[in-house]
C-alpha positions, 0 to 999 in steps of 0.5 A, a space after each residue: 861201603 862207605 859211610 854217608 856224609 850229608 845226614 839226610 841220606 841216613 833213614 834214621 835222622 830224615 825220621 828224627 828231623 821229621 819228628 822234631 819240626 813236627 814237635 817244634 811246629 806244636 809246641 810254638 803254635 801252642 805257647 803263642 796262644 796260651 801266652 795270647 790268651 793269658 794276657 787278654 784274659 787277664 786285660 779284659 778282666 780289667 787289669 793293667 798292662 803291667 798287671 798282666 805280663 805279670 800273669 805273662 810271667 808266671 806263665 814262664 814260670 811255671 814251665 821253668 819250674 818242672 824242668 828245673 826240679 826234673 832236669 837231673 832226672 831227666 838227664 839220667 833217663 835219656 842215659 839209662 833208657 832207650 831215648 825214643 822211648 822216651 823222646 815219643 813219651 813226652 810227645 804223647 803227654 804234649 799232645 793230650 795238653 794240646 786237646 784238653 785246650 781245644 776242647 776248653 776253647 771250643 766250649 768256651 771254658 778256657 781260665 788262665 787256672 787252666 792254662 797254668 796247668 797246661 803250662 807245668 804239664 808243658 815244663 814236664 814233657 820238656 824235661 824229660 823231651 829235650 835230653 832224649 832228643 838232644 843225645 839222640 842226634 849223635 847217635 844217628 850220624 857218624 862223628 865227623 858228620 854231627 856239626 851238619 846234623 846239628 845245623 839241620 836238627 836247628 833248622 826244622 827246630 827254626 822252621 817251627 818257630 818261624 811256622 810255628 806261631 804263623 799257625 798259632 796267630 793265624 789258625 786262632 783268626 779264623 777258629 779260637 780252637 784250631 790252632 790246639 788242634 792243629 798241634 794234636 796232629 802235629 804231634 802225631 805225626 812225630 810220635 809216628 816218625 819216632 816209632 819208625 827210628 831203627 834201633 841204634 848205638 848208644 854206650 853204657 854208662 860207665 862209672 858210678 852206678 847208682 842213680 845218684 853216683 850218675 847224676 853227680 857223676 854228669 854234673 861233675 863233667 859240666 864243671 869241670 869241663 871249662 868250655 862245656 860249663 863256660 858255653 852253656 853259662 854263656 847262653 844261660 845268662 844272655 838270654 836269660 837277660 834278654 828275653 823279649 819274647 815274653 811281652 811280644 803280647 805286651 808289644 802287639 797289643 799295647 805299644 805297635 798295636 798291631 793285634 794277633 796277626 802281628 803278634 804271629 809276625 814278631 813271634 816269626 821274626 827271629 826265627 827267619 834269621 835262625 832259619 836262614 842262618 841254620 840253612 847257610 851252617 847245614 851246607 858252609 859250616 863253620 872251621 876257624 874261630 868258633 869261640 871268638 865269633 860265638 861271642 861276636 854272636 852274643 855280643 849282636 843278639 844283645 844290641 839288635 835286643 836294645 834297638 828292638 825296645 827302644 822301637 814303636 815302628 813294626 818295620 823296625 821291630 821286625 828287623 831286629 828280630 831278625 837279627 835276633 834270630 840270625 845272632 841267637 842261631 849262630 850262638 847256637 849252633 857252635 854251642 852246641 856242636 862244642 858241647 856235643 862234640 867235647 861230651 862222651 856219648 855215655 855223658 850226652 844225656 846227662 849233660 844235655 840235660 844241664 843244658 836244656 834246663 839253662 836252655 829253660 832257665 834262659 827262656 822260661 825263667 827268663 820270661 818270668 824275669 821279664 815279665 816280672 821287671 816290666 810289671 816294676 818298671 815297664 816293658 820298653 825299659 825292661 828289654 832294653 836293660 835285657 839287652 845291655 846285660 847281654 852284652 855285659 855277659 859277654 865280657 865278663 865271660 869271655 874273662 871267666 872262661 878264656 877257653 871261649 876266647 881262645 877255641 879256634 876249631 870244634 875239635 877237643 884239644 888232645 888234654 881235654 880228651 884224655 881228661 874226658 875218657 878218664 871222667 868217663 872211666 871212673 878213674 881219678 
């Protein structure tokens, strides 16, 4: 019997896709409103734009710290335990957070400490959800279909990023608690979809048998594999420096003056570009010059961020954010394909956890960095300098990791496959 070549022909992948879409919709609806409520509570209490931006910085920091502390353990959990069970537990925690915020908002009891506490819980949930879901996806499809599966998985993520903020912003205009109630329902759908995924094959952990030793094995693999290390850290520093999303509430209220519906449009714009790019790749995957194209995409990401930072026109700002999203998706597609295909299955959870930690560092901790920088030098200059920093990162990384410039296809070279197999067996 011929194996299906398109991921959507496989029930387990379809259920995974629905689960990820529902979860992402709920997450981004919540995150947008958490930031909006935090910024508005701060401004309405008399704090300046800079000081209120600092509150947004703390939201990012409180989400990042649990991810940073728990990442080694969450990656090990994804390799040692049932990945579906780990994912279901993390979605349940996020569902509880949505219900809690819905109740507080409905009763007009929402405060910044409440929002900070939920940010910590969301950081814990995402610390374990990311590695489990990332490591699960390659178990659901044949290896030849993995690049297509990654593109489709990215579509679910990006569609969630598009519709999630739209759900959050527009429902908030109807009733402030409604976004959280809808998020609660979407998390429920995600859990049900995960439950329908049947048994999937998974490799046993090789090498060290003690948990600490297994954690170290995963970190050592990332450090030794220059392709994986270069791809992960490129995203870390580029997005960390050019993280403008944390300052969207500042732009919506005080620079572009477009209110909560405009905030939704700003948050949706990058995902519009990203989902179009991901949809294209799901039918026409990249096959040649993947390394140079990834570097070029990150440079374009930085250029568009600079233009957005200077813009005082809503149409121009939205156009630049669409380009930001398209360039980021271009980079994500190549990076995730390289990481998954250059990593043995028994290490995918731990390697994915390192990747997720860098994504969190570039996003949540990047939000803290951007908010803090905006506090000292203003939001516009903070965004512009961040975009310039992303461009500089491309130039530096192309020299530090020449393999990123020379990689032509997703297939690992024979010598790298030999090293991977040796490391997996625990032999020198």
